[in-house]
Structure formats: structure tokens, C-alpha cells
N, CA, C, O and CB atoms as a CASP TS submission, in Angstrom:
PFRMAT TS
TARGET T0000
AUTHOR 0000-0000-0000
METHOD Language model
MODEL 1
PARENT N/A
ATOM      1  N   MET     1       0.818  -1.191   0.000  1.00  0.00           N
ATOM      2  CA  MET     1       0.000   0.000   0.000  1.00  0.00           C
ATOM      3  C   MET     1       0.866   1.261   0.000  1.00  0.00           C
ATOM      4  O   MET     1       0.495   2.286  -0.572  1.00  0.00           O
ATOM      5  CB  MET     1      -0.933  -0.005   1.203  1.00  0.00           C
ATOM      6  N   ASN     2       2.010   1.167   0.644  1.00  0.00           N
ATOM      7  CA  ASN     2       2.890   2.328   0.713  1.00  0.00           C
ATOM      8  C   ASN     2       3.474   2.665  -0.659  1.00  0.00           C
ATOM      9  O   ASN     2       3.774   3.826  -0.939  1.00  0.00           O
ATOM     10  CB  ASN     2       4.016   2.079   1.717  1.00  0.00           C
ATOM     11  N   TYR     3       3.637   1.646  -1.520  1.00  0.00           N
ATOM     12  CA  TYR     3       4.135   1.907  -2.869  1.00  0.00           C
ATOM     13  C   TYR     3       3.129   2.723  -3.676  1.00  0.00           C
ATOM     14  O   TYR     3       3.521   3.587  -4.460  1.00  0.00           O
ATOM     15  CB  TYR     3       4.445   0.589  -3.589  1.00  0.00           C
ATOM     16  N   VAL     4       1.842   2.457  -3.494  1.00  0.00           N
ATOM     17  CA  VAL     4       0.808   3.213  -4.197  1.00  0.00           C
ATOM     18  C   VAL     4       0.782   4.652  -3.691  1.00  0.00           C
ATOM     19  O   VAL     4       0.631   5.588  -4.476  1.00  0.00           O
ATOM     20  CB  VAL     4      -0.578   2.548  -4.015  1.00  0.00           C
ATOM     21  N   LEU     5       0.928   4.825  -2.394  1.00  0.00           N
ATOM     22  CA  LEU     5       0.978   6.170  -1.822  1.00  0.00           C
ATOM     23  C   LEU     5       2.184   6.938  -2.360  1.00  0.00           C
ATOM     24  O   LEU     5       2.119   8.154  -2.542  1.00  0.00           O
ATOM     25  CB  LEU     5       1.033   6.100  -0.283  1.00  0.00           C
ATOM     26  N   ALA     6       3.275   6.233  -2.612  1.00  0.00           N
ATOM     27  CA  ALA     6       4.480   6.883  -3.151  1.00  0.00           C
ATOM     28  C   ALA     6       4.241   7.458  -4.541  1.00  0.00           C
ATOM     29  O   ALA     6       4.907   8.414  -4.937  1.00  0.00           O
ATOM     30  CB  ALA     6       5.640   5.890  -3.199  1.00  0.00           C
ATOM     31  N   LEU     7       3.307   6.892  -5.279  1.00  0.00           N
ATOM     32  CA  LEU     7       2.992   7.435  -6.601  1.00  0.00           C
ATOM     33  C   LEU     7       2.339   8.804  -6.508  1.00  0.00           C
ATOM     34  O   LEU     7       2.562   9.660  -7.365  1.00  0.00           O
ATOM     35  CB  LEU     7       2.081   6.484  -7.358  1.00  0.00           C
ATOM     36  N   LEU     8       1.538   9.017  -5.478  1.00  0.00           N
ATOM     37  CA  LEU     8       0.798  10.264  -5.355  1.00  0.00           C
ATOM     38  C   LEU     8       1.488  11.292  -4.468  1.00  0.00           C
ATOM     39  O   LEU     8       1.594  12.464  -4.830  1.00  0.00           O
ATOM     40  CB  LEU     8      -0.566   9.986  -4.819  1.00  0.00           C
ATOM     41  N   LEU     9       1.953  10.850  -3.313  1.00  0.00           N
ATOM     42  CA  LEU     9       2.576  11.755  -2.337  1.00  0.00           C
ATOM     43  C   LEU     9       3.865  11.134  -1.786  1.00  0.00           C
ATOM     44  O   LEU     9       3.851  10.561  -0.696  1.00  0.00           O
ATOM     45  CB  LEU     9       1.588  12.072  -1.175  1.00  0.00           C
ATOM     46  N   PRO    10       4.953  11.238  -2.505  1.00  0.00           N
ATOM     47  CA  PRO    10       6.205  10.631  -2.044  1.00  0.00           C
ATOM     48  C   PRO    10       6.663  11.069  -0.653  1.00  0.00           C
ATOM     49  O   PRO    10       7.127  10.219   0.107  1.00  0.00           O
ATOM     50  CB  PRO    10       7.279  10.940  -3.016  1.00  0.00           C
ATOM     51  N   PRO    11       6.558  12.358  -0.271  1.00  0.00           N
ATOM     52  CA  PRO    11       7.014  12.722   1.080  1.00  0.00           C
ATOM     53  C   PRO    11       6.204  12.026   2.187  1.00  0.00           C
ATOM     54  O   PRO    11       6.767  11.621   3.205  1.00  0.00           O
ATOM     55  CB  PRO    11       6.927  14.237   1.263  1.00  0.00           C
ATOM     56  N   LEU    12       4.916  11.890   1.992  1.00  0.00           N
ATOM     57  CA  LEU    12       4.088  11.210   2.988  1.00  0.00           C
ATOM     58  C   LEU    12       4.445   9.730   3.072  1.00  0.00           C
ATOM     59  O   LEU    12       4.458   9.150   4.158  1.00  0.00           O
ATOM     60  CB  LEU    12       2.599  11.375   2.652  1.00  0.00           C
ATOM     61  N   SER    13       4.728   9.133   1.946  1.00  0.00           N
ATOM     62  CA  SER    13       5.136   7.736   1.916  1.00  0.00           C
ATOM     63  C   SER    13       6.464   7.526   2.644  1.00  0.00           C
ATOM     64  O   SER    13       6.639   6.534   3.351  1.00  0.00           O
ATOM     65  CB  SER    13       5.245   7.253   0.475  1.00  0.00           C
ATOM     66  N   ILE    14       7.386   8.452   2.470  1.00  0.00           N
ATOM     67  CA  ILE    14       8.671   8.375   3.171  1.00  0.00           C
ATOM     68  C   ILE    14       8.461   8.532   4.670  1.00  0.00           C
ATOM     69  O   ILE    14       9.129   7.873   5.466  1.00  0.00           O
ATOM     70  CB  ILE    14       9.647   9.454   2.649  1.00  0.00           C
ATOM     71  N   LEU    15       7.544   9.396   5.051  1.00  0.00           N
ATOM     72  CA  LEU    15       7.220   9.567   6.468  1.00  0.00           C
ATOM     73  C   LEU    15       6.678   8.269   7.059  1.00  0.00           C
ATOM     74  O   LEU    15       7.073   7.878   8.157  1.00  0.00           O
ATOM     75  CB  LEU    15       6.198  10.703   6.655  1.00  0.00           C
ATOM     76  N   PHE    16       5.779   7.600   6.342  1.00  0.00           N
ATOM     77  CA  PHE    16       5.221   6.338   6.818  1.00  0.00           C
ATOM     78  C   PHE    16       6.250   5.212   6.829  1.00  0.00           C
ATOM     79  O   PHE    16       6.079   4.220   7.538  1.00  0.00           O
ATOM     80  CB  PHE    16       4.042   5.940   5.960  1.00  0.00           C
ATOM     81  N   ALA    17       7.323   5.364   6.042  1.00  0.00           N
ATOM     82  CA  ALA    17       8.388   4.370   6.019  1.00  0.00           C
ATOM     83  C   ALA    17       9.314   4.522   7.231  1.00  0.00           C
ATOM     84  O   ALA    17      10.215   3.707   7.431  1.00  0.00           O
ATOM     85  CB  ALA    17       9.193   4.488   4.721  1.00  0.00           C
ATOM     86  N   GLY    18       9.092   5.563   8.036  1.00  0.00           N
ATOM     87  CA  GLY    18       9.869   5.715   9.257  1.00  0.00           C
ATOM     88  C   GLY    18      11.036   6.670   9.150  1.00  0.00           C
ATOM     89  O   GLY    18      11.960   6.594   9.960  1.00  0.00           O
ATOM     90  N   ARG    19      11.025   7.560   8.185  1.00  0.00           N
ATOM     91  CA  ARG    19      12.105   8.530   8.027  1.00  0.00           C
ATOM     92  C   ARG    19      11.535   9.949   8.052  1.00  0.00           C
ATOM     93  O   ARG    19      11.405  10.577   7.001  1.00  0.00           O
ATOM     94  CB  ARG    19      12.881   8.278   6.709  1.00  0.00           C
ATOM     95  N   PRO    20      11.192  10.468   9.249  1.00  0.00           N
ATOM     96  CA  PRO    20      10.531  11.777   9.318  1.00  0.00           C
ATOM     97  C   PRO    20      11.398  12.946   8.852  1.00  0.00           C
ATOM     98  O   PRO    20      10.901  13.838   8.165  1.00  0.00           O
ATOM     99  CB  PRO    20      10.091  12.034  10.721  1.00  0.00           C
ATOM    100  N   PHE    21      12.678  12.958   9.208  1.00  0.00           N
ATOM    101  CA  PHE    21      13.541  14.068   8.797  1.00  0.00           C
ATOM    102  C   PHE    21      13.701  14.099   7.282  1.00  0.00           C
ATOM    103  O   PHE    21      13.622  15.160   6.663  1.00  0.00           O
ATOM    104  CB  PHE    21      14.917  13.958   9.469  1.00  0.00           C
ATOM    105  N   LEU    22      13.924  12.942   6.697  1.00  0.00           N
ATOM    106  CA  LEU    22      14.063  12.863   5.245  1.00  0.00           C
ATOM    107  C   LEU    22      12.764  13.253   4.548  1.00  0.00           C
ATOM    108  O   LEU    22      12.790  13.856   3.474  1.00  0.00           O
ATOM    109  CB  LEU    22      14.481  11.451   4.826  1.00  0.00           C
ATOM    110  N   ALA    23      11.631  12.912   5.152  1.00  0.00           N
ATOM    111  CA  ALA    23      10.338  13.280   4.574  1.00  0.00           C
ATOM    112  C   ALA    23      10.174  14.793   4.520  1.00  0.00           C
ATOM    113  O   ALA    23       9.652  15.326   3.541  1.00  0.00           O
ATOM    114  CB  ALA    23       9.193  12.656   5.381  1.00  0.00           C
ATOM    115  N   ILE    24      10.610  15.478   5.548  1.00  0.00           N
ATOM    116  CA  ILE    24      10.523  16.946   5.568  1.00  0.00           C
ATOM    117  C   ILE    24      11.432  17.551   4.501  1.00  0.00           C
ATOM    118  O   ILE    24      11.028  18.463   3.781  1.00  0.00           O
ATOM    119  CB  ILE    24      10.902  17.495   6.965  1.00  0.00           C
ATOM    120  N   VAL    25      12.654  17.043   4.402  1.00  0.00           N
ATOM    121  CA  VAL    25      13.594  17.552   3.406  1.00  0.00           C
ATOM    122  C   VAL    25      13.070  17.302   1.993  1.00  0.00           C
ATOM    123  O   VAL    25      13.137  18.182   1.136  1.00  0.00           O
ATOM    124  CB  VAL    25      14.975  16.899   3.586  1.00  0.00           C
ATOM    125  N   VAL    26      12.553  16.106   1.757  1.00  0.00           N
ATOM    126  CA  VAL    26      12.010  15.786   0.436  1.00  0.00           C
ATOM    127  C   VAL    26      10.811  16.673   0.122  1.00  0.00           C
ATOM    128  O   VAL    26      10.654  17.125  -1.012  1.00  0.00           O
ATOM    129  CB  VAL    26      11.610  14.301   0.358  1.00  0.00           C
ATOM    130  N   PHE    27       9.969  16.923   1.111  1.00  0.00           N
ATOM    131  CA  PHE    27       8.807  17.791   0.885  1.00  0.00           C
ATOM    132  C   PHE    27       9.232  19.194   0.476  1.00  0.00           C
ATOM    133  O   PHE    27       8.618  19.809  -0.396  1.00  0.00           O
ATOM    134  CB  PHE    27       7.939  17.859   2.142  1.00  0.00           C
ATOM    135  N   LEU    28      10.294  19.699   1.117  1.00  0.00           N
ATOM    136  CA  LEU    28      10.776  21.042   0.808  1.00  0.00           C
ATOM    137  C   LEU    28      11.307  21.152  -0.625  1.00  0.00           C
ATOM    138  O   LEU    28      11.267  22.232  -1.214  1.00  0.00           O
ATOM    139  CB  LEU    28      11.863  21.438   1.790  1.00  0.00           C
ATOM    140  N   PHE    29      11.801  20.051  -1.186  1.00  0.00           N
ATOM    141  CA  PHE    29      12.259  20.054  -2.571  1.00  0.00           C
ATOM    142  C   PHE    29      11.160  19.620  -3.540  1.00  0.00           C
ATOM    143  O   PHE    29      11.120  20.079  -4.682  1.00  0.00           O
ATOM    144  CB  PHE    29      13.466  19.146  -2.721  1.00  0.00           C
ATOM    145  N   TRP    30      10.273  18.742  -3.089  1.00  0.00           N
ATOM    146  CA  TRP    30       9.234  18.180  -3.947  1.00  0.00           C
ATOM    147  C   TRP    30       8.189  19.212  -4.339  1.00  0.00           C
ATOM    148  O   TRP    30       7.807  19.293  -5.507  1.00  0.00           O
ATOM    149  CB  TRP    30       8.564  17.017  -3.254  1.00  0.00           C
ATOM    150  N   LEU    31       7.731  19.986  -3.397  1.00  0.00           N
ATOM    151  CA  LEU    31       6.668  20.954  -3.677  1.00  0.00           C
ATOM    152  C   LEU    31       7.085  21.984  -4.724  1.00  0.00           C
ATOM    153  O   LEU    31       6.349  22.183  -5.690  1.00  0.00           O
ATOM    154  CB  LEU    31       6.260  21.664  -2.398  1.00  0.00           C
ATOM    155  N   PRO    32       8.237  22.648  -4.575  1.00  0.00           N
ATOM    156  CA  PRO    32       8.643  23.581  -5.638  1.00  0.00           C
ATOM    157  C   PRO    32       8.915  22.880  -6.977  1.00  0.00           C
ATOM    158  O   PRO    32       8.667  23.454  -8.038  1.00  0.00           O
ATOM    159  CB  PRO    32       9.890  24.341  -5.204  1.00  0.00           C
ATOM    160  N   ALA    33       9.416  21.658  -6.929  1.00  0.00           N
ATOM    161  CA  ALA    33       9.672  20.923  -8.169  1.00  0.00           C
ATOM    162  C   ALA    33       8.372  20.644  -8.909  1.00  0.00           C
ATOM    163  O   ALA    33       8.334  20.713 -10.137  1.00  0.00           O
ATOM    164  CB  ALA    33      10.404  19.606  -7.874  1.00  0.00           C
ATOM    165  N   ILE    34       7.315  20.334  -8.186  1.00  0.00           N
ATOM    166  CA  ILE    34       6.019  20.090  -8.810  1.00  0.00           C
ATOM    167  C   ILE    34       5.460  21.393  -9.388  1.00  0.00           C
ATOM    168  O   ILE    34       4.936  21.409 -10.502  1.00  0.00           O
ATOM    169  CB  ILE    34       5.028  19.480  -7.788  1.00  0.00           C
ATOM    170  N   ILE    35       5.572  22.453  -8.646  1.00  0.00           N
ATOM    171  CA  ILE    35       4.984  23.731  -9.080  1.00  0.00           C
ATOM    172  C   ILE    35       5.741  24.334 -10.269  1.00  0.00           C
ATOM    173  O   ILE    35       5.125  24.740 -11.254  1.00  0.00           O
ATOM    174  CB  ILE    35       4.973  24.729  -7.914  1.00  0.00           C
ATOM    175  N   PHE    36       7.050  24.392 -10.179  1.00  0.00           N
ATOM    176  CA  PHE    36       7.826  25.104 -11.196  1.00  0.00           C
ATOM    177  C   PHE    36       8.136  24.278 -12.439  1.00  0.00           C
ATOM    178  O   PHE    36       8.275  24.838 -13.526  1.00  0.00           O
ATOM    179  CB  PHE    36       9.105  25.577 -10.598  1.00  0.00           C
ATOM    180  N   SER    37       8.248  22.962 -12.302  1.00  0.00           N
ATOM    181  CA  SER    37       8.595  22.155 -13.473  1.00  0.00           C
ATOM    182  C   SER    37       7.380  21.518 -14.119  1.00  0.00           C
ATOM    183  O   SER    37       7.510  20.841 -15.139  1.00  0.00           O
ATOM    184  CB  SER    37       9.580  21.082 -13.088  1.00  0.00           C
ATOM    185  N   GLY    38       6.224  21.715 -13.558  1.00  0.00           N
ATOM    186  CA  GLY    38       5.028  21.121 -14.131  1.00  0.00           C
ATOM    187  C   GLY    38       4.935  19.627 -13.915  1.00  0.00           C
ATOM    188  O   GLY    38       4.245  18.932 -14.661  1.00  0.00           O
ATOM    189  N   GLY    39       5.616  19.129 -12.912  1.00  0.00           N
ATOM    190  CA  GLY    39       5.553  17.711 -12.585  1.00  0.00           C
ATOM    191  C   GLY    39       6.663  16.870 -13.177  1.00  0.00           C
ATOM    192  O   GLY    39       6.657  15.649 -13.022  1.00  0.00           O
ATOM    193  N   LEU    40       7.622  17.495 -13.857  1.00  0.00           N
ATOM    194  CA  LEU    40       8.685  16.719 -14.489  1.00  0.00           C
ATOM    195  C   LEU    40       9.635  16.072 -13.490  1.00  0.00           C
ATOM    196  O   LEU    40      10.248  15.051 -13.799  1.00  0.00           O
ATOM    197  CB  LEU    40       9.465  17.596 -15.416  1.00  0.00           C
ATOM    198  N   GLY    41       9.767  16.646 -12.300  1.00  0.00           N
ATOM    199  CA  GLY    41      10.646  16.071 -11.293  1.00  0.00           C
ATOM    200  C   GLY    41       9.983  15.017 -10.438  1.00  0.00           C
ATOM    201  O   GLY    41      10.648  14.362  -9.634  1.00  0.00           O
ATOM    202  N   HIS    42       8.696  14.842 -10.596  1.00  0.00           N
ATOM    203  CA  HIS    42       7.949  13.922  -9.752  1.00  0.00           C
ATOM    204  C   HIS    42       8.449  12.470  -9.828  1.00  0.00           C
ATOM    205  O   HIS    42       8.511  11.818  -8.786  1.00  0.00           O
ATOM    206  CB  HIS    42       6.500  13.972 -10.131  1.00  0.00           C
ATOM    207  N   PRO    43       8.806  11.930 -10.991  1.00  0.00           N
ATOM    208  CA  PRO    43       9.283  10.536 -11.042  1.00  0.00           C
ATOM    209  C   PRO    43      10.540  10.286 -10.206  1.00  0.00           C
ATOM    210  O   PRO    43      10.722   9.187  -9.683  1.00  0.00           O
ATOM    211  CB  PRO    43       9.561  10.149 -12.474  1.00  0.00           C
ATOM    212  N   ILE    44      11.390  11.272 -10.078  1.00  0.00           N
ATOM    213  CA  ILE    44      12.601  11.101  -9.272  1.00  0.00           C
ATOM    214  C   ILE    44      12.232  10.892  -7.801  1.00  0.00           C
ATOM    215  O   ILE    44      12.826  10.053  -7.123  1.00  0.00           O
ATOM    216  CB  ILE    44      13.537  12.328  -9.426  1.00  0.00           C
ATOM    217  N   PHE    45      11.262  11.648  -7.315  1.00  0.00           N
ATOM    218  CA  PHE    45      10.848  11.513  -5.925  1.00  0.00           C
ATOM    219  C   PHE    45      10.097  10.202  -5.695  1.00  0.00           C
ATOM    220  O   PHE    45      10.182   9.621  -4.613  1.00  0.00           O
ATOM    221  CB  PHE    45       9.975  12.698  -5.518  1.00  0.00           C
ATOM    222  N   ILE    46       9.370   9.739  -6.697  1.00  0.00           N
ATOM    223  CA  ILE    46       8.711   8.433  -6.601  1.00  0.00           C
ATOM    224  C   ILE    46       9.766   7.345  -6.474  1.00  0.00           C
ATOM    225  O   ILE    46       9.645   6.455  -5.633  1.00  0.00           O
ATOM    226  CB  ILE    46       7.801   8.172  -7.835  1.00  0.00           C
ATOM    227  N   LEU    47      10.791   7.412  -7.301  1.00  0.00           N
ATOM    228  CA  LEU    47      11.870   6.432  -7.245  1.00  0.00           C
ATOM    229  C   LEU    47      12.573   6.460  -5.891  1.00  0.00           C
ATOM    230  O   LEU    47      12.879   5.408  -5.329  1.00  0.00           O
ATOM    231  CB  LEU    47      12.877   6.688  -8.366  1.00  0.00           C
ATOM    232  N   LEU    48      12.828   7.638  -5.372  1.00  0.00           N
ATOM    233  CA  LEU    48      13.445   7.769  -4.052  1.00  0.00           C
ATOM    234  C   LEU    48      12.573   7.132  -2.977  1.00  0.00           C
ATOM    235  O   LEU    48      13.079   6.412  -2.117  1.00  0.00           O
ATOM    236  CB  LEU    48      13.694   9.246  -3.722  1.00  0.00           C
ATOM    237  N   ALA    49      11.276   7.389  -3.018  1.00  0.00           N
ATOM    238  CA  ALA    49      10.356   6.817  -2.030  1.00  0.00           C
ATOM    239  C   ALA    49      10.338   5.300  -2.131  1.00  0.00           C
ATOM    240  O   ALA    49      10.351   4.616  -1.108  1.00  0.00           O
ATOM    241  CB  ALA    49       8.937   7.376  -2.223  1.00  0.00           C
ATOM    242  N   TRP    50      10.308   4.763  -3.347  1.00  0.00           N
ATOM    243  CA  TRP    50      10.289   3.305  -3.508  1.00  0.00           C
ATOM    244  C   TRP    50      11.568   2.666  -2.972  1.00  0.00           C
ATOM    245  O   TRP    50      11.515   1.599  -2.361  1.00  0.00           O
ATOM    246  CB  TRP    50      10.103   2.938  -4.983  1.00  0.00           C
ATOM    247  N   ILE    51      12.706   3.303  -3.191  1.00  0.00           N
ATOM    248  CA  ILE    51      13.968   2.770  -2.671  1.00  0.00           C
ATOM    249  C   ILE    51      13.960   2.765  -1.148  1.00  0.00           C
ATOM    250  O   ILE    51      14.397   1.795  -0.529  1.00  0.00           O
ATOM    251  CB  ILE    51      15.160   3.593  -3.193  1.00  0.00           C
ATOM    252  N   ILE    52      13.471   3.830  -0.545  1.00  0.00           N
ATOM    253  CA  ILE    52      13.431   3.908   0.916  1.00  0.00           C
ATOM    254  C   ILE    52      12.471   2.870   1.494  1.00  0.00           C
ATOM    255  O   ILE    52      12.771   2.249   2.514  1.00  0.00           O
ATOM    256  CB  ILE    52      13.018   5.317   1.367  1.00  0.00           C
ATOM    257  N   ILE    53      11.328   2.681   0.853  1.00  0.00           N
ATOM    258  CA  ILE    53      10.373   1.659   1.311  1.00  0.00           C
ATOM    259  C   ILE    53      10.999   0.278   1.207  1.00  0.00           C
ATOM    260  O   ILE    53      10.881  -0.532   2.126  1.00  0.00           O
ATOM    261  CB  ILE    53       9.064   1.716   0.486  1.00  0.00           C
ATOM    262  N   TYR    54      11.664   0.010   0.088  1.00  0.00           N
ATOM    263  CA  TYR    54      12.307  -1.285  -0.118  1.00  0.00           C
ATOM    264  C   TYR    54      13.396  -1.540   0.931  1.00  0.00           C
ATOM    265  O   TYR    54      13.500  -2.645   1.463  1.00  0.00           O
ATOM    266  CB  TYR    54      12.905  -1.360  -1.530  1.00  0.00           C
ATOM    267  N   GLN    55      14.198  -0.529   1.222  1.00  0.00           N
ATOM    268  CA  GLN    55      15.251  -0.679   2.226  1.00  0.00           C
ATOM    269  C   GLN    55      14.660  -0.961   3.602  1.00  0.00           C
ATOM    270  O   GLN    55      15.196  -1.773   4.356  1.00  0.00           O
ATOM    271  CB  GLN    55      16.124   0.578   2.277  1.00  0.00           C
ATOM    272  N   GLY    56      13.564  -0.297   3.927  1.00  0.00           N
ATOM    273  CA  GLY    56      12.905  -0.542   5.208  1.00  0.00           C
ATOM    274  C   GLY    56      12.391  -1.956   5.322  1.00  0.00           C
ATOM    275  O   GLY    56      12.466  -2.561   6.391  1.00  0.00           O
ATOM    276  N   GLN    57      11.864  -2.496   4.226  1.00  0.00           N
ATOM    277  CA  GLN    57      11.384  -3.869   4.240  1.00  0.00           C
ATOM    278  C   GLN    57      12.539  -4.848   4.387  1.00  0.00           C
ATOM    279  O   GLN    57      12.412  -5.852   5.087  1.00  0.00           O
ATOM    280  CB  GLN    57      10.597  -4.171   2.969  1.00  0.00           C
ATOM    281  N   GLN    58      13.656  -4.570   3.741  1.00  0.00           N
ATOM    282  CA  GLN    58      14.818  -5.431   3.857  1.00  0.00           C
ATOM    283  C   GLN    58      15.387  -5.442   5.270  1.00  0.00           C
ATOM    284  O   GLN    58      15.834  -6.482   5.754  1.00  0.00           O
ATOM    285  CB  GLN    58      15.878  -4.996   2.880  1.00  0.00           C
ATOM    286  N   GLU    59      15.371  -4.281   5.937  1.00  0.00           N
ATOM    287  CA  GLU    59      15.854  -4.208   7.314  1.00  0.00           C
ATOM    288  C   GLU    59      14.960  -5.019   8.248  1.00  0.00           C
ATOM    289  O   GLU    59      15.455  -5.674   9.166  1.00  0.00           O
ATOM    290  CB  GLU    59      15.922  -2.749   7.781  1.00  0.00           C
ATOM    291  N   ARG    60      13.666  -4.980   8.023  1.00  0.00           N
ATOM    292  CA  ARG    60      12.746  -5.754   8.856  1.00  0.00           C
ATOM    293  C   ARG    60      12.907  -7.248   8.635  1.00  0.00           C
ATOM    294  O   ARG    60      12.732  -8.026   9.573  1.00  0.00           O
ATOM    295  CB  ARG    60      11.313  -5.346   8.575  1.00  0.00           C
ATOM    296  N   ARG    61      13.233  -7.666   7.426  1.00  0.00           N
ATOM    297  CA  ARG    61      13.425  -9.087   7.118  1.00  0.00           C
ATOM    298  C   ARG    61      14.669  -9.637   7.807  1.00  0.00           C
ATOM    299  O   ARG    61      14.698 -10.796   8.222  1.00  0.00           O
ATOM    300  CB  ARG    61      13.530  -9.296   5.602  1.00  0.00           C
ATOM    301  N   ARG    62      15.694  -8.799   7.925  1.00  0.00           N
ATOM    302  CA  ARG    62      16.934  -9.251   8.559  1.00  0.00           C
ATOM    303  C   ARG    62      16.773  -9.471  10.059  1.00  0.00           C
ATOM    304  O   ARG    62      17.454 -10.310  10.650  1.00  0.00           O
ATOM    305  CB  ARG    62      18.039  -8.245   8.309  1.00  0.00           C
ATOM    306  N   LEU    63      15.884  -8.723  10.657  1.00  0.00           N
ATOM    307  CA  LEU    63      15.715  -8.825  12.110  1.00  0.00           C
ATOM    308  C   LEU    63      14.808  -9.924  12.433  1.00  0.00           C
ATOM    309  O   LEU    63      14.535 -10.174  13.607  1.00  0.00           O
ATOM    310  CB  LEU    63      15.198  -7.553  12.707  1.00  0.00           C
TER
END
């Protein structure tokens, strides 16, 4: 479910993945990127969110 959320709101998805500081930093870059580029930077933030979600799942599997 978090992967689907990453498609729409990557900063919120990163927050739910357990990285609050990174979510704030990403939000500060994501919002202007969406407004000024017309959404062209959005796929990069989706990819970042998916990587962070995947890493969190891998850490839980190891424990």
C-alpha cells in the first residue's frame, strides 16, 4: 500500500516508512519541483520513495 501512496505523495510515503527528517527535506524540494517544473521532477521523488520503502522492508526481514 505504501508503494501506491508513493505514486501520489512521495514525502508522505517516506514519512510512513519511518524517516521523518528525510520526509521533511524531500517535501521542501518536492513541492517547488512540482509547481515550477510542471511535474517533471515527480518521477525522481517516486523512485526515491520506492527505494526507501524497499530498504525498510529489507531491514525488517533481517531482524
